[in-house]
NUNU-326561 format. One record per residue: residue number from 1; chain; residue in three letters; z, y, x of N, C-alpha, C, O, CB in turn. Coordinates in steps of 0.05 Angstrom, whole numbers, plus 5000, padded with zeros to 4 digits. Atoms other than C-alpha are relative to their C-alpha. Glycine has a CB too. Layout:
<node NUM, 'A', 'ALA', <Z, Y, X>, <Z, Y, X>, <Z, Y, X>, <Z, Y, X>, <Z, Y, X>>
...
This chain:
<node 1, 'A', 'UNK', <4971, 4999, 4994>, <5455, 1406, 3873>, <5007, 5028, 5010>, <4992, 5039, 5027>, <5008, 4978, 5020>>
<node 2, 'A', 'UNK', <4991, 4974, 4991>, <5492, 1471, 3882>, <5016, 4998, 5026>, <5031, 4978, 5030>, <5018, 5014, 4978>>
<node 3, 'A', 'UNK', <4985, 5001, 4975>, <5520, 1488, 3950>, <5029, 5005, 4995>, <5037, 5022, 4979>, <4989, 5022, 5020>>
<node 4, 'A', 'UNK', <4971, 4997, 5005>, <5595, 1480, 3953>, <5011, 5022, 5018>, <5001, 5027, 5040>, <5014, 4973, 5006>>
<node 5, 'A', 'UNK', <4986, 4980, 4984>, <5641, 1534, 3977>, <5010, 4988, 5026>, <5019, 4965, 5026>, <5023, 5012, 4984>>
<node 6, 'A', 'UNK', <4989, 5010, 4974>, <5660, 1527, 4050>, <5030, 5004, 4999>, <5040, 5024, 4989>, <4987, 5016, 5024>>
<node 7, 'A', 'UNK', <4971, 4998, 5001>, <5734, 1513, 4059>, <5011, 4996, 5028>, <4999, 4985, 5046>, <5011, 4979, 4981>>
<node 8, 'A', 'UNK', <4983, 5007, 4978>, <5787, 1512, 4112>, <5023, 4985, 4988>, <5037, 4996, 4970>, <5010, 5026, 5017>>
<node 9, 'A', 'UNK', <4979, 5016, 5013>, <5836, 1457, 4095>, <5023, 4994, 5020>, <5018, 4987, 5043>, <4988, 4973, 4990>>
<node 10, 'A', 'UNK', <4976, 5008, 4986>, <5907, 1447, 4119>, <5011, 4976, 4985>, <5019, 4978, 4962>, <5022, 5024, 5002>>
<node 11, 'A', 'UNK', <4993, 5025, 5013>, <5925, 1375, 4104>, <5027, 4991, 5011>, <5031, 4989, 5035>, <4979, 4978, 5005>>
<node 12, 'A', 'UNK', <4974, 5009, 4993>, <5997, 1352, 4103>, <5006, 4973, 4986>, <5004, 4972, 4962>, <5022, 5021, 4993>>
<node 13, 'A', 'UNK', <4998, 5002, 4971>, <6011, 1302, 4132>, <4972, 4995, 5012>, <4957, 4978, 5002>, <5019, 4977, 5008>>
<node 14, 'A', 'UNK', <5027, 5002, 4987>, <5950, 1309, 4177>, <4997, 4974, 5015>, <4974, 4966, 5021>, <4996, 5023, 5018>>
<node 15, 'A', 'UNK', <5002, 5025, 4984>, <5967, 1245, 4215>, <5000, 4975, 4983>, <5001, 4953, 4993>, <5023, 4999, 5019>>
<node 16, 'A', 'UNK', <5003, 5023, 5018>, <5963, 1200, 4153>, <4970, 4996, 4996>, <4958, 5008, 4978>, <5015, 5005, 4972>>
<node 17, 'A', 'UNK', <5029, 5003, 5000>, <5892, 1176, 4165>, <4990, 4990, 4973>, <4967, 4997, 4966>, <4992, 4980, 5022>>
<node 18, 'A', 'UNK', <5009, 5010, 5026>, <5888, 1140, 4098>, <4998, 5023, 4980>, <4979, 5025, 4964>, <5019, 4978, 4989>>
<node 19, 'A', 'UNK', <5000, 4977, 5018>, <5906, 1204, 4061>, <4977, 5020, 5007>, <4963, 5030, 4990>, <5027, 5015, 5001>>
<node 20, 'A', 'UNK', <5022, 4982, 4991>, <5858, 1246, 4103>, <4973, 4989, 4991>, <4956, 5004, 4982>, <5001, 5004, 5031>>
<node 21, 'A', 'UNK', <5025, 5013, 5009>, <5803, 1196, 4088>, <4996, 5002, 4970>, <4974, 5008, 4961>, <4999, 4970, 5009>>
<node 22, 'A', 'UNK', <5002, 4998, 5029>, <5819, 1197, 4014>, <4992, 5029, 4992>, <4976, 5033, 4974>, <5028, 4993, 4987>>
<node 23, 'A', 'UNK', <5008, 4973, 5005>, <5814, 1273, 4016>, <4970, 5004, 5006>, <4956, 5017, 4990>, <5016, 5019, 5018>>
<node 24, 'A', 'UNK', <5028, 4997, 4993>, <5746, 1269, 4051>, <4982, 4988, 4979>, <4961, 4999, 4972>, <4995, 4988, 5028>>
<node 25, 'A', 'UNK', <5015, 5014, 5021>, <5721, 1220, 3999>, <5000, 5017, 4975>, <4979, 5021, 4962>, <5011, 4972, 4994>>
<node 26, 'A', 'UNK', <4998, 4984, 5024>, <5746, 1263, 3942>, <4984, 5026, 5003>, <4971, 5034, 4984>, <5030, 5007, 4993>>
<node 27, 'A', 'UNK', <5015, 4975, 4995>, <5716, 1326, 3973>, <4970, 4994, 4998>, <4956, 5010, 4986>, <5008, 5011, 5028>>
<node 28, 'A', 'UNK', <5029, 5007, 5002>, <5649, 1291, 3981>, <4991, 4995, 4972>, <4969, 5003, 4964>, <4995, 4976, 5018>>
<node 29, 'A', 'UNK', <5007, 5006, 5028>, <5649, 1266, 3910>, <4999, 5026, 4984>, <4981, 5029, 4967>, <5021, 4981, 4987>>
<node 30, 'A', 'UNK', <5000, 4975, 5014>, <5666, 1335, 3885>, <4975, 5016, 5006>, <4963, 5029, 4989>, <5026, 5017, 5007>>
<node 31, 'A', 'UNK', <5024, 4987, 4992>, <5610, 1365, 3924>, <4975, 4988, 4987>, <4957, 5002, 4977>, <4997, 5000, 5031>>
<node 32, 'A', 'UNK', <5022, 5014, 5012>, <5562, 1312, 3899>, <4997, 5006, 4970>, <4975, 5006, 4959>, <5003, 4970, 5004>>
<node 33, 'A', 'UNK', <5000, 4994, 5029>, <5582, 1329, 3827>, <4992, 5029, 4995>, <4990, 5036, 4971>, <5027, 4994, 4988>>
<node 34, 'A', 'UNK', <5011, 4974, 5003>, <5559, 1400, 3839>, <5020, 5023, 4997>, <5013, 5045, 4989>, <4984, 5000, 4976>>
<node 35, 'A', 'UNK', <4980, 4979, 5001>, <5624, 1439, 3841>, <4994, 5021, 5021>, <4990, 5015, 5044>, <5029, 4989, 5003>>
<node 36, 'A', 'UNK', <5006, 4978, 4981>, <5612, 1507, 3873>, <5022, 5021, 4999>, <5021, 5040, 5015>, <4974, 5012, 4994>>
<node 37, 'A', 'UNK', <4978, 4981, 5001>, <5676, 1544, 3854>, <5025, 4989, 5013>, <5034, 4967, 5006>, <5006, 5008, 4970>>
<node 38, 'A', 'UNK', <4976, 5010, 4985>, <5735, 1537, 3901>, <5022, 4990, 4983>, <5031, 4967, 4987>, <5009, 5022, 5018>>
<node 39, 'A', 'UNK', <4977, 5009, 5015>, <5791, 1534, 3850>, <4993, 4976, 4982>, <5010, 4958, 4980>, <5009, 5022, 4982>>
<node 40, 'A', 'UNK', <5007, 5023, 5017>, <5754, 1486, 3803>, <4996, 4975, 5017>, <5003, 4953, 5009>, <4974, 5006, 4984>>
<node 41, 'A', 'UNK', <5004, 5023, 4981>, <5734, 1442, 3862>, <5027, 4990, 5009>, <5031, 4965, 5011>, <4982, 5008, 5024>>
<node 42, 'A', 'UNK', <4973, 5008, 4991>, <5806, 1442, 3887>, <5014, 4984, 4979>, <5027, 4964, 4985>, <5016, 5024, 5007>>
<node 43, 'A', 'UNK', <4987, 5014, 5022>, <5831, 1420, 3819>, <4988, 4972, 4997>, <5003, 4953, 4991>, <4998, 5015, 4974>>
<node 44, 'A', 'UNK', <5013, 5026, 5003>, <5780, 1364, 3816>, <5008, 4982, 5023>, <5013, 4958, 5019>, <4969, 5004, 4999>>
<node 45, 'A', 'UNK', <4992, 5016, 4977>, <5797, 1340, 3887>, <5029, 4990, 4995>, <5035, 4967, 5001>, <4999, 5016, 5026>>
<node 46, 'A', 'UNK', <4972, 5008, 5006>, <5871, 1340, 3866>, <5001, 4977, 4980>, <5015, 4957, 4984>, <5016, 5024, 4989>>
<node 47, 'A', 'UNK', <5001, 5022, 5020>, <5855, 1297, 3805>, <4990, 4974, 5013>, <5001, 4953, 5008>, <4981, 5008, 4977>>
<node 48, 'A', 'UNK', <5010, 5025, 4987>, <5814, 1248, 3848>, <5020, 4988, 5019>, <5022, 4964, 5021>, <4974, 5007, 5014>>
<node 49, 'A', 'UNK', <4979, 5010, 4982>, <5870, 1243, 3900>, <5021, 4985, 4984>, <5031, 4964, 4992>, <5012, 5022, 5016>>
<node 50, 'A', 'UNK', <4979, 5013, 5017>, <5920, 1227, 3845>, <4990, 4973, 4989>, <5005, 4954, 4988>, <5008, 5018, 4977>>
<node 51, 'A', 'UNK', <5012, 5025, 5010>, <5873, 1174, 3816>, <4997, 4980, 5022>, <4996, 4955, 5017>, <4973, 5006, 4987>>
<node 52, 'A', 'UNK', <5004, 5018, 4977>, <5865, 1145, 3886>, <5026, 4989, 5011>, <5027, 4975, 5031>, <4986, 5014, 5023>>
<node 53, 'A', 'UNK', <4974, 5012, 4992>, <5939, 1128, 3891>, <5019, 5020, 5013>, <5039, 5012, 5024>, <4995, 4978, 5019>>
<node 54, 'A', 'UNK', <4982, 4980, 4989>, <5971, 1194, 3912>, <5009, 5018, 4976>, <4999, 5040, 4973>, <4986, 5018, 5022>>
<node 55, 'A', 'UNK', <4993, 4986, 5025>, <6005, 1215, 3846>, <5013, 5027, 5004>, <5014, 5043, 4985>, <5019, 4983, 4985>>
<node 56, 'A', 'UNK', <4987, 4974, 4995>, <6042, 1274, 3878>, <4982, 5019, 5016>, <4991, 5041, 5024>, <5026, 4996, 5014>>
<node 57, 'A', 'UNK', <5018, 4983, 4984>, <5981, 1302, 3915>, <4995, 5027, 4986>, <4993, 5028, 4962>, <4974, 4986, 5005>>
<node 58, 'A', 'UNK', <5006, 4974, 5010>, <5969, 1376, 3907>, <4979, 5013, 5017>, <4977, 5008, 5041>, <5026, 5018, 4998>>
<node 59, 'A', 'UNK', <5020, 4984, 4986>, <5912, 1422, 3926>, <5004, 5029, 4990>, <5000, 5035, 4967>, <4971, 4990, 4995>>
<node 60, 'A', 'UNK', <4997, 4972, 5006>, <5927, 1496, 3928>, <4977, 5015, 5013>, <4971, 5013, 5037>, <5028, 5011, 5011>>
<node 61, 'A', 'UNK', <5024, 4984, 4991>, <5866, 1542, 3934>, <5008, 5029, 5003>, <5017, 5042, 4984>, <4976, 4996, 4981>>
<node 62, 'A', 'UNK', <4994, 4972, 4994>, <5878, 1609, 3967>, <4973, 5013, 5006>, <4959, 5005, 5024>, <5021, 5003, 5023>>
<node 63, 'A', 'UNK', <5026, 4988, 4996>, <5819, 1656, 3962>, <5003, 5030, 4997>, <5008, 5041, 4975>, <4980, 4989, 4979>>
<node 64, 'A', 'UNK', <4999, 4971, 5001>, <5820, 1729, 3980>, <4973, 5011, 4989>, <4954, 4997, 4987>, <5006, 5012, 5028>>
<node 65, 'A', 'UNK', <5025, 4988, 5009>, <5768, 1778, 3954>, <4978, 4997, 5021>, <4955, 4991, 5015>, <5005, 5030, 4993>>
<node 66, 'A', 'UNK', <5020, 5003, 4978>, <5734, 1777, 4022>, <4989, 4971, 5001>, <4965, 4967, 5004>, <5013, 5008, 5027>>
<node 67, 'A', 'UNK', <5008, 5028, 4999>, <5733, 1701, 4022>, <4981, 4993, 4976>, <4962, 4978, 4980>, <5024, 4981, 5000>>
<node 68, 'A', 'UNK', <5017, 5005, 5023>, <5703, 1700, 3952>, <4972, 5011, 5005>, <4952, 4998, 4999>, <5011, 5013, 4974>>
<node 69, 'A', 'UNK', <5026, 4988, 4993>, <5647, 1747, 3975>, <4985, 4983, 5021>, <4961, 4981, 5020>, <5003, 5028, 5010>>
<node 70, 'A', 'UNK', <5011, 5017, 4979>, <5636, 1702, 4036>, <4996, 4971, 4991>, <4986, 4955, 5007>, <5017, 5001, 5025>>
<node 71, 'A', 'UNK', <5001, 5027, 5011>, <5639, 1640, 3992>, <5016, 4980, 5017>, <5006, 4958, 5024>, <4972, 4990, 4997>>
<node 72, 'A', 'UNK', <4982, 5017, 4985>, <5697, 1611, 4032>, <5027, 5000, 4986>, <5032, 5017, 4969>, <5003, 5009, 5030>>
<node 73, 'A', 'UNK', <4973, 5000, 5011>, <5768, 1592, 4013>, <5017, 4982, 5019>, <5007, 4967, 5035>, <5001, 4989, 4971>>
<node 74, 'A', 'UNK', <4980, 5014, 4984>, <5831, 1563, 4045>, <5014, 4981, 4981>, <5025, 4990, 4961>, <5020, 5020, 5014>>
<node 75, 'A', 'UNK', <4986, 5020, 5017>, <5859, 1499, 4016>, <5024, 4989, 5015>, <5023, 4984, 5039>, <4981, 4976, 4993>>
<node 76, 'A', 'UNK', <4976, 5013, 4990>, <5929, 1472, 4026>, <5003, 4974, 4985>, <5008, 4974, 4961>, <5026, 5019, 4998>>
<node 77, 'A', 'UNK', <5001, 5026, 5013>, <5927, 1398, 4012>, <5025, 4985, 5009>, <5030, 4981, 5033>, <4975, 4984, 5008>>
<node 78, 'A', 'UNK', <4976, 5014, 4994>, <5992, 1359, 4008>, <5001, 4973, 4986>, <4995, 4971, 4962>, <5024, 5017, 4992>>
<node 79, 'A', 'UNK', <4998, 5027, 5011>, <6003, 1285, 3997>, <5024, 4998, 4981>, <5023, 4985, 4960>, <5003, 4979, 5022>>
<node 80, 'A', 'UNK', <4975, 5004, 5015>, <6074, 1293, 3970>, <5009, 5025, 4984>, <5033, 5029, 4980>, <5022, 4993, 5019>>
<node 81, 'A', 'UNK', <4993, 4977, 5017>, <6071, 1357, 3929>, <5010, 5024, 5015>, <5016, 5044, 5002>, <5019, 4992, 4980>>
């Protein structure tokens, strides 16, 4: 299994525990499937969130050149688009 990129995630709404848990499950599944690229992993997490009952969920991956070199990225995860 390839190591997944480290992320910093901003989840909106952060106080919706069911959505946060769905994100954690989707993130874990994506990691288990071997995704190592931030943008591709983000797209896959978005797809899994939508399939889990959040049809307007979005995942925006922001990755500076420095973050790419450090294998990190910043994700903005939203339940309602």
